[in-house]
Structure formats: C-alpha cells, structure tokens
C-alpha positions in Angstrom: 0.0 0.0 0.0 1.3 3.5 -0.9 0.4 6.4 1.4 0.7 10.1 0.9 1.2 12.1 4.1 0.0 15.7 4.1 -1.3 18.4 6.4 -4.6 18.1 4.5 -6.9 15.1 3.9 -4.8 12.5 2.0 -5.6 9.6 -0.3 -4.4 6.1 0.3 -3.7 3.9 -2.6 -3.7 0.1 -2.9 -1.6 -1.4 -5.6 -3.5 -3.6 -8.0 -0.9 -4.4 -10.7 2.2 -3.2 -12.6 1.5 -1.6 -15.8 5.0 -1.1 -17.1 8.5 -0.3 -16.3 10.9 2.2 -17.9 14.5 3.3 -17.4 13.7 5.4 -14.3 10.6 4.1 -12.9 7.4 2.0 -12.8 3.8 2.7 -13.5 1.2 1.0 -11.2 -2.5 0.5 -11.5 -3.9 1.5 -8.0 -7.2 1.6 -6.3 -8.1 4.9 -4.4 -9.4 3.7 -1.0 -11.6 6.8 -0.5 -13.9 6.0 -3.6 -12.6 2.7 -5.0 -11.8 4.3 -8.3 -8.7 3.2 -10.3 -5.8 5.6 -10.9 -2.2 5.3 -12.2 0.8 6.1 -10.2 4.0 6.8 -12.1 6.7 6.2 -9.6 10.0 7.7 -10.7 13.4 7.2 -9.0 14.7 10.7 -9.2 17.8 10.0 -7.1 19.4 8.0 -9.9 18.8 10.9 -12.4 21.0 13.7 -13.5 20.0 17.2 -12.6 18.6 17.8 -16.1 16.5 14.6 -16.0 15.2 15.5 -12.5 14.2 19.0 -13.8 12.4 17.3 -16.8 10.5 15.0 -14.5 9.3 17.8 -12.3 8.4 19.8 -15.5 6.1 17.0 -16.5 4.2 17.2 -13.2 3.9 21.0 -13.6 2.6 20.6 -17.2 0.0 18.1 -16.1 -1.2 20.5 -13.4 -2.2 23.1 -15.9 -4.0 20.8 -18.3 -7.7 20.3 -17.5 -9.7 18.8 -20.4 -12.0 15.9 -21.0 -9.7 14.5 -23.6 -6.4 14.7 -21.6 -5.4 12.3 -18.8 -6.3 14.2 -15.6 -3.5 14.9 -13.1 -4.5 14.1 -9.5 -1.5 14.9 -7.4 2.3 14.5 -7.0 4.2 13.5 -3.9 7.5 11.9 -2.7 7.8 8.6 -0.9 9.9 8.1 2.2 12.5 6.5 0.0 12.7 9.7 -2.1 10.7 8.5 -5.2 8.5 10.9 -7.0 5.0 9.8 -7.5 2.8 11.3 -10.2 -0.9 10.3 -9.8 -3.3 10.5 -12.7 -6.6 9.1 -14.0 -6.7 5.6 -15.5 -8.1 5.0 -19.0 -9.8 1.6 -18.7 -9.8 0.5 -22.4 -6.2 0.5 -23.3 -4.4 2.6 -25.9 -4.9 3.2 -29.6 -1.7 1.4 -30.6 -3.1 -1.8 -29.2 -6.5 -1.2 -30.9 -4.7 -0.7 -34.3 -2.5 -3.8 -33.8 -5.5 -5.9 -32.9 -7.4 -4.7 -35.9 -4.5 -5.6 -38.1 -4.2 -9.1 -36.7 -7.9 -10.0 -36.8 -8.4 -10.5 -40.5 -11.7 -11.9 -41.7 -11.2 -14.6 -44.3 -7.8 -13.2 -44.9 -9.1 -9.7 -45.6 -8.0 -6.7 -43.6 -10.9 -4.9 -42.1 -10.4 -1.2 -41.3 -12.0 1.1 -38.7 -15.2 2.8 -39.9 -14.6 6.4 -41.1 -17.0 7.7 -38.5 -15.0 6.0 -35.7 -11.7 7.3 -37.1 -13.1 10.9 -37.3 -14.5 10.6 -33.9 -11.1 9.7 -32.4 -9.4 12.3 -34.6 -11.7 15.1 -33.4 -11.1 14.3 -29.8 -7.3 14.2 -30.3 -7.5 17.6 -32.0 -9.4 19.1 -29.1 -6.8 17.7 -26.7 -4.0 19.1 -28.7 -5.7 22.5 -29.2 -6.0 22.7 -25.4 -2.3 22.2 -25.1 -1.3 24.6 -27.8 -3.6 27.3 -26.5 -1.5 27.0 -23.3 1.7 27.1 -25.3 2.5 23.5 -24.5 4.0 21.2 -27.2 3.4 17.5 -26.7 6.3 16.5 -28.8 5.7 12.8 -28.8 2.2 12.4 -30.2 1.7 8.8 -31.3 -0.9 5.9 -31.0 0.8 4.5 -27.9 0.1 7.8 -26.0 -3.6 8.0 -27.0 -5.6 6.2 -24.3 -9.3 5.1 -24.5 -12.1 4.6 -21.9 -14.8 2.0 -22.3 -17.1 4.9 -23.2 -14.9 5.5 -26.3 -13.5 8.8 -24.8 -10.0 9.6 -26.1 -7.4 10.6 -23.4 -4.1 12.2 -24.6 -1.3 11.2 -22.1 2.4 10.8 -21.6 3.7 14.3 -21.5 7.1 13.1 -20.5 8.9 15.2 -23.2 6.3 18.0 -23.6 7.7 21.5 -23.6 6.1 24.7 -22.3 7.0 27.7 -24.6 7.2 31.2 -23.4 5.9 34.1 -25.5 9.4 35.0 -26.5 10.6 31.6 -27.4 8.2 29.9 -29.9 10.5 27.4 -31.5 12.1 24.5 -29.6 15.3 23.1 -31.0 15.7 19.8 -29.1 15.1 16.7 -31.3 12.7 14.4 -29.6 9.8 12.2 -30.5 9.2 8.8 -32.0 10.9 8.3 -35.5 7.8 7.3 -37.5 6.1 10.5 -36.3 8.9 13.0 -36.8 8.3 15.9 -39.1 10.6 16.9 -41.9 11.6 20.2 -40.2 12.9 18.3 -37.1 14.8 15.7 -39.3 16.5 18.6 -41.1 17.5 20.1 -37.8 15.3 23.2 -38.3 13.6 25.0 -35.5 10.0 24.0 -35.0 7.0 24.8 -32.9 3.4 23.6 -32.8 3.5 22.7 -36.4 5.4 19.5 -35.7 2.8 18.3 -33.4 0.3 18.8 -36.2 2.5 16.8 -38.6 2.5 13.9 -36.1 -1.3 14.2 -35.9 -1.4 13.7 -39.7 0.7 10.6 -39.3 -1.6 9.3 -36.5 -4.7 10.0 -38.7 -3.1 8.0 -41.6 -2.2 5.1 -39.2 -5.8 5.0 -37.8 -7.1 4.5 -41.4 -4.3 2.3 -43.0 -3.4 0.4 -39.8 0.2 1.2 -40.5 2.4 4.4 -40.5 2.6 6.4 -43.8 6.5 6.3 -43.7 8.2 3.0 -43.0 11.8 1.8 -43.6 14.4 -0.8 -42.4 16.8 1.9 -41.1 16.5 5.4 -39.5 18.4 7.0 -42.5 16.0 5.6 -44.9 13.0 6.5 -42.8 14.3 10.1 -42.7 14.7 10.2 -46.4 11.1 9.0 -47.0 9.7 11.6 -44.5 11.6 14.4 -46.2 10.5 13.2 -49.7 6.9 13.1 -48.4 5.6 10.3 -50.5 3.2 7.6 -49.1 0.6 5.1 -50.3 -3.0 6.2 -50.7 -5.5 5.4 -47.9 -7.7 2.2 -48.3 -10.6 2.8 -50.7 -13.1 2.7 -47.8 -12.2 6.2 -46.8 -13.7 9.3 -48.4 -11.9 11.9 -50.6 -12.3 14.4 -47.7 -10.2 12.2 -45.4 -7.6 11.6 -48.1 -7.4 15.3 -48.7 -7.0 16.0 -45.0 -4.1 13.5 -44.6 -2.4 14.9 -47.7 -2.6 18.4 -46.5 -1.4 17.5 -43.0 1.6 15.7 -44.4 2.8 18.4 -46.7 6.5 19.3 -46.2 5.7 23.0 -45.7 5.0 23.2 -42.0 2.7 26.3 -42.4 0.5 24.2 -44.8 -0.1 21.3 -42.3 -0.6 23.8 -39.5 -3.2 25.8 -41.3 -5.0 22.7 -42.4 -5.3 21.3 -38.9 -6.5 24.6 -37.4 -9.1 24.7 -40.2 -10.5 21.3 -39.0 -10.3 21.8 -35.3 -13.3 23.4 -33.7 -12.7 26.7 -31.9 
C-alpha cells in the first residue's frame, strides 16, 4: 500500500498491478481507497537521475497540473515517498491505448481480408485528439511525442491524450524549440532537417496518426533510420484504403505536406474553436 502524508486530507492507494517499467521508474494501477476508483501512479526514481533529467520530470508534473480537459489524462497529485521516489498520480483509462487497438485490428483479418475502422469512428477519435492538442497549444505546450501509444481510451470511447514526458512549455518570447525528440515514425521533416520547430510539428504527427488509424500502419516505413528520414523528407506515401472518403484523403495529404505552415493551417481549419 502506498500512502501520501500531508497536512490536508490525504488519499491512500492500494496497488492492483504493474502496468509497465521504464528506465527510471514504474507505472502502477492502483485503487483509491476513498472512492474505490482506479488511478495510475507513475513512480520515478529521481535519485538516480542527472540534474537535467530531474528537472524534466518535475516539469512533466507541472505541465499536467495546468491541463484540464476531458480528452487529456487528468492529473491528480504529486508527492514523494519516504525513499525519495517521485509519484505522479493520474486518471486511469480503462480501455487500453490506440496502438493496441490498431495492432488488434491488423491481426484480426476476416477470411484473410484486412478490415479497417469505420470512417465515422476514425473521425470521432481524430476530433477528440484535435481538441486535446488544441487545449495544449492554447497554453503554449507542445506534446512532442504524439503517437498511437500515447492515445488512451475509456470504455465509453472517450480519447485521453497522455504521456507528457517530453512535452515543452513555450514562453511568449521563445516559440521554437530546437531539441530533437519524438518517435521516429512521427517525426516531421523540419525536425529531421534540424530546423527550429513549434506547434506545427505536433500537427504533422497528428497527420501521421490519422493515416495510421485509417491504414493500420504508418505512412512512412523503412528498415533503417536514415531511410526513414529520407522518406519523410521526400513526403511520398501510399494512398489510404478505398473505404475512406476523398475528404479524409485530402485532410491526410494536407497535414503531411512538407511545408509546416500548410499542415498547421489545415489542422486549425478542421479543429473546432
């Protein structure tokens, strides 16, 4: 059992299972003893980190505190254990992640034929992701690692954007972050070419994600990082399956244009205000 001591009323958590382990910590599924709701505790060993890594972890906790949106994993609290581990408590999405849904769909062929998600379903998920991303961008926060693995789902089919581990808050004076981060399949051409980038790179990754939801595979694939980079910069990819409308095809094409201003304009045109 994990307890949080505080001068105010505190929550007690009972560990249910281990969800995953990374280089610096472990994520646990826990039960809140006050209301029997499930939550996730990300327990991070900050003592084994460098100063920069420690700052990055604390930054994640601060980012989560300012994000309050139905399509973003809700931050509950942050505390330290007696052994000096940092614990970030957040809501639990009870229906897995989008990457798993895509993989399962790819595996479960009917009569050897690949079945795709219905266009209405894809657009429903896409709209929810757009709303979550707009909430971040309105607060000058870049996600910087937008991918299907970081899109969580509830059993009510509500999308929850999560894992802000490498998100960056931008000040008014510094609108272009220069650090190269993110998952290779989702990296935008401007990042690969070491150009400064801003919110537009998140929008490119969103275009890759939309393509992946439709085709059940990323638009750019290769056997080496160099080859992948070349394909992303060249910007050529296979058409979507015929089951999707021309409107969806056009949206993907516009979002995956090499000109960052083009894919940024297109996304904002489709995101409700």
